[in-house]
N, C-alpha and C positions, 0 to 999 in steps of 0.2 A: 504494500500500500504506500502511495506517495505521501510525502510529508504534509503537503497541503490538504490531502484527504484526511490524514490523521488529525490535523489541526481542526478541520471542519467537523469531523466526527466527535472528537472529545469536547469541543466547544458546544456542539448541539446537545450532547449528553449532559453536560454540566448545566446548561440553561434549562433543559427539560426537567432535570432533577430539582433545580432551584425553583422554577415556576410551579412544578408539581407540589413540592412540600409547602411552599409559601401559599399556594392556592388552597391546599388542604387545610392548613392552619387558619387561614383567613376565613374560609367558609365555615369551618368548625367553630371558630370564635364567634362569628355572627349567629350561628345556630345556637350555641351555648348561651349567648346573651339573650336571645329571643326566648329560649326555653326557660331561663331563670326569670325573665319578666313574666312569662305566662304562669310560672310556678308561684310567683309573688301575688299575681292577680287571683290565682286559684286559692291561695291561702287567705287572701283578703275576703274573697267571696265566701269561703268556709266560715270565716270569723263573723261576717255579716249574717249569714244564715243561722249561725249559733246564737247570735244576739237576738235575731228575729224570733227564733224558736223559744228562747227563754222569755221574751216579751209576750209572745202569744200564749205561753203556758200560764203566765200570771193572769191573763184575761179569761182563763177557763173557769166556769162556775165551780166553786169549792163544794163538792159533795163528798169528796174523799180526802183522806189525809195525804195521799200521794197521787201523783199524776197517773191516770189510767192509760193503759195501752191504746185504747180506742182514741183517746184524745191525742196521743202521740202520732197515731196514724193520720188523724185528721189534720193536725198541724203540718205534718211532713208533706201530705198531699197538697195542701195549700201553698206551702213554700216552693214545692217543685214546679207547680203550674204557674207560679207568679214570676218566673224569670223573663227577662226581655229577650225577644228574638227567638223564643222557643222554650221547651221545658228544660228544667235543670234535671241532672241525674244525681240522686242522693240516696243514702241509705242510713237508717237509724237502728242501732242495736241497743239492747238493754244492758243491765249490769253484768249479765252473764254472757254477753257478746252473742246473744241470740237476736236474730233479725226481727225487728218489729215492723219495719217498713223498708221496701226497696222499690225504686222506680223501675219502670219497664226499660230494659236494656242495661241495667246495672248488673253486669256479670263479673265484677271484680272478685277475686278470691279474698280469703280472710287473712292474708299475710300481714297487711298493714294494720288490720284490726287487732291481731294478736300482739303486735308490737306497741300498740297505743296504750298509754297510761293516763291516769287522771292528771288534768291540767297540762297535758302535753299536746303539741302540734307536730304533725309529721306529714310527709308526702312522698310519693314516688311516681315514676313514669311507667305506664303499662300499655300493652298492646291488646286490643280486643277487636276481633273480627276485621282485621286489616286496618284498624285506625288506632291512633295514639291518644292517650288520655293522661292527665295529671290527676292522680288519686290522692286526695287529702283526707286527713283524719283529725278529729279534735273531740273533746269531752264537753257534755252539756249538763249543767246542774239546774234541774227544774223541779220545784216542789218536792225536794227531798230525794230526788232520784238522780243517779249518774248515768247518763246515756252517751252513746258514741255516735258522732255525726261523721259520715263519709260523703265526699262529693267526687264527681268525675268531671273534669274540664277537657273538652276536645281540643287537642293541640296538633291535630294531623296536619294543619296548614303549615305549621313551623317545620315539620319534617319534609313536607312537600317543597317548601321553599329551600330547604337544604339540598334536596335532590336537584332542584332546578338550578341552584347555585353551582353545584358540582358539574352539571351538564354544560351550563354556560361557560364555566371556567375551563372545562375540557376543550370545548370548541375554541375558546379564546387562546388557550395554550397551543392547540394545534396550529392555529393561524399564526401566532407569534413564532412558533418553531419554524414554520414555513418561511416567514419573512427573515428569521434568523439565519436559516440555511442559505437563503439567497444573498443576504448581506455578508455573512461570514465567508461564503464562497468567493465573493468579490474581494473581501479583505485578505483572505488567505492567499488568493492568487497574487495579489499585489505584494504581500509580505514575502512570499516565497519566490517571487520573480528573480531576485538576485541569486538564489540557490539554483533555480533552473538554468540560469545563464552560466553559472559556475559548472554545473553538471555538463551542459552542452560544450563548454570550453574544454573541460577535462576529456570528453570523448574525442573532440577534434585533435587535441594534443596527443592523446593516446593513439590516434589513427595516423600520427606522423606530421600533422600540421603544427609545427612548433612555433610558428609565427603568429598563431591565432591568440587573441586576448579577449577576456571576458569584459562585457560592457558594464560599466558602473551606472546603476540607476537610482542609487540612494546615497545619503551622506551619513547613515547610521553605522552600527557595528558591522552589518552585512556589507556596507559600502567599503569600510576599512578592510574587511576580509577580502573583498574583490581586489582592492589595491595590493594587498599583500600577496594574493594569488597571482596577480599579473607580474609582480616583481619576482616571485618564485619562478614563474614561467619564463621570464626574461633570463634569469640566472640559469635555468635548465637549458634554454635554447643556446646560451653562450657555451655552457659546458658540453652540450652535445656537439655543437660546431667545433669546439676545441678537440673533442675526442675524434670527430670525423676527420679533422685536419691531421691529428696525430696518427690515426689509422692510415690515412692516405699517405702521409709522409713515410710511415713504416713500410707500406706496400711499395712506394716509390724507391725507398732505400733498398729493400730486398731485391726489387727488380733491377735497380742500377748495380747493386753489388753482384748479382748473378751475371749481368751483362759484362761488367768489368772483369769478372773472373773468366768468363767464356773466351774472350778475345786472347789474352795471354796464354791461357791453357791450350787453346787450339793451336797457337803458334808453337808452344813448347812441345806438345804431343806430336805435331806434324814434323817438325825438324828433328825431334828425337827418333821418330819412326824412320825418317830418311837416313839418319846416321846408323840406325840399327839394321835396316833392311838392305842397304846397298853400299857398294864401295864408292866413295867420293874422292875427288882429288883434294889436295891440301887447301886450296882456296875455298872450295865449296864447304869443306869440313869446318874451316875457321868461320865462314859466314853463318853456317847453321848453328855452330856453338855460340856465336855472338848473339844471334837472335834468341837462343835459349837463355843466355845470360841476361840479356836486356829485359826480356819479359819476366824472368825470375826476379830481377831487381825491382821491377815495377810491382810485382805481387808482394815482395818483401816490404816495400815502401807503403803500399796500401794497407797491409796487415798491421804494420807498426802504427800507422795513423789511426786506424780503427781501434787498436788497443789503447792508444793514448786517449781517445774520446771516451771509451768505456771507463777507463781508470779515472779520468778527470771527473766524470759524472758521479762516480761512487765515492771517491776520496775527498772531493772538494778542494778548497784552497787554504793554505796556511799563510795568512797575511802577516808579514813582518816588515819592518823598516829596512829598506835596501837602497844603497846608493845607485843612482841611475848609471854611473860610470861602470859599475860591475856588470850590468846587463849589456851595455854596449860593447864592453871588452870581450864578453863571451861570444857574441855573434860576430864580432870582428875577427876573432881567432878561428871561428867556425868556417868563415868564408874566405879566409886568407889565401887558400889554394884555388879559389874560383878562377878559372881561366876565361879570358875573353870578355870580362865585365869590369867596369870601373866602379868600385864601391867607395863612396865618400861618406864619412861619419862626421857629424857636426852636432854637438849637444852641450847643454848647460849642466853644470854640476848641481845636483839636488838629491834629496833623499825622498823616496816614494814608498808608499804602503802597498806591498804586493807580495805574491808568492814568486820568488825569483826564478825558480825552475820553470814554472808555467809561462811567465812573461817572456823568458828567453825562447821558449818554444813558439810563442806567438810571433816574436820578431823574426825568428829563423824561418817560419813559414811565409811571412810577408815578403822577406827578402828572396826566398826561394821562388815564390810566385812572380816577383818582379824580374828575376833572372830569366824565368821561362817566357815572360812576355816581351823580353828585350832581344834585340839582335846582337850578334857578336860585337863587342866593343862598346856596347851601350853603357850609359851612365846611370847609376842607382844611388840616390841620396837618402841616407838614414839620418834623421834629425831628432833632437829632443829639446823641447823648449818649455820653460815655466810659463804657464798661462793662469789667468784668474780662475781660482778654484781647483788647480791641479797641475799636472805635468803631462805634456802632450808628446807622444811618440808618433813618428811618421816615416813611412817608407814611400819614396816617389821614384817612378821609372819613367822613361821616355819611349816606351814600346808601342805595342799595337793598340792599346786601350781597350775599353769595354763598351759596347753599345748600351744606350740608356735603358732599353727594354730588358737587358740582361742583368742589370745591377741588383734587382730585387731577388735574383735566383742564385747568385754565385756563392752564397753562403750555405746552400743546400748540399748535403752529402752527395758526392759523385757527379755534381753538376760541373761541366766544363764548357767554357765559351767556344774554344777551338779544340775539339777532341783529338784531332789528328796531331796537332802541335803539342798538346799536353802529353799524349801517350808517347810521342817520340822522345819526350824528356822525362819519362817515368812518372808522369802525373796521373792522379786518380780522382781529383776533385774533392779531396778530403781536407786539404790544408786550411781553407777558410772556415769550413764547418768546425774544425777543431779550435780555431781561433775564437769563433763565436761562443763556443762552450766555455772556454777559459775566461774570456772577458766577462761573461755573464756571472761567473763566480766572483769577479772583482767589482760587480755592480756597475759596469760600464759596457759600451758596445763599440763595434767596429764601424768606422766612418770611411766610406769609399767614395771618391770623386774621380771620374774618369772621362776622358774625351777620346773617341776613336781616332787612331793615327797620331795622337800626341802623347799619350801616356796616362798613368794612373797614380793617384795619391791615396794611400790607405793609412789610417791613423786611429789612435784611441787616446783617451785621457785617463790617467790614474790619479788617485788621491795623493796630494803632496803632504809629506810629513810636517811641513811647516818650517823646515830649517834647511839650510844649504850645506853643501860640502865645505871644505876648508875655506875656499874663496870662490867668488862668482866670476867665472871666465869661460870662454868658449874654446872647445877642442876640436881639431880637425884631423 
């Protein structure tokens, strides 16, 4: 059952119970009040009849010491027929509670008579032949005798009015419930509209429409819930997009890795099979062995770079204060035997906060990429400058450059702008991916600016320790 239907059902039940009980108590209260009024009038009438009987008894000629039964019957008959609007119903009994006179239709039992005592007044409600009466009783003292006077007052109209009241109230309650159902249906529909919209949005998102948002139709708690739901959906969409990008990146990585393995392995297997299966002259043997060696070195370089990326992600960076001169000295010695390239180092002395080993790897990869992008005899400038907020490392070459549309992709694993040129120099497209991982651990990023045909500048900024080396001077 829907929430709106539950709300409508329970509201209707509560209102029905409320109207039912309140109507029952109201009609019952009116009935009880009317019955008590009739009982009071019946007791008053009994008292009047008693007084009238005693007065009439005093006017009876005195022939005997006590009032005779015949006189009692005569007086009772006169009193019974003297009522306004019809005969009264009364009964008179003697001292022994034996009936001396009873009007026609007076069929009440002797229960009230047995309970009556001298100078006592009592009454009860009885039902006779489908009608209701107030049965009253009192004592009469007349000429030395104690008699018992009983009357019946017809109060059937009061009971009929009660039944009419219940019938009217039932019809009124039914009408009110019908109106209540209509009104509560409208109210419950409006109140639960935000919930229905949230349910619809949930189904749309569950079906894969992550960009769908629930429409806010109120400013109350449900409106706040809708806002929170939409924020949650926004976060979910971002997380799903991030996961999809990560999955796609992994698939691309695996595909590129398989492709990069396939090419050198094919060459190695082919030339190894040639050496194994036939006799070659010295020149062909050397050429085949050279191909195997070159492709093997490329596989070695690729595996080492992948290992560096994995280790970097797992171990993180150990940030320490390190003189920039130490970093430049390492890469200078590393490329001191580089042939066909002019490497120029120009840097300011300073102390930076970094993991020296990882930053040396970044500089080595940037210089290596610059060498691969430059022709023989090309000039590569490695600089270090103190800038506001840190210390900037930069490697600049004057080689082939990188097209603008490729700049956003070159930090992806295995991506190479010129695959044939990179492979010829044992490149695998992992150097800049490794640099990106390392710099992320240092809370900085790689900045690349390139112009095709003119060259490329790649740099990054590290946090400055806030102090210089022994003196501020430039080294070349």
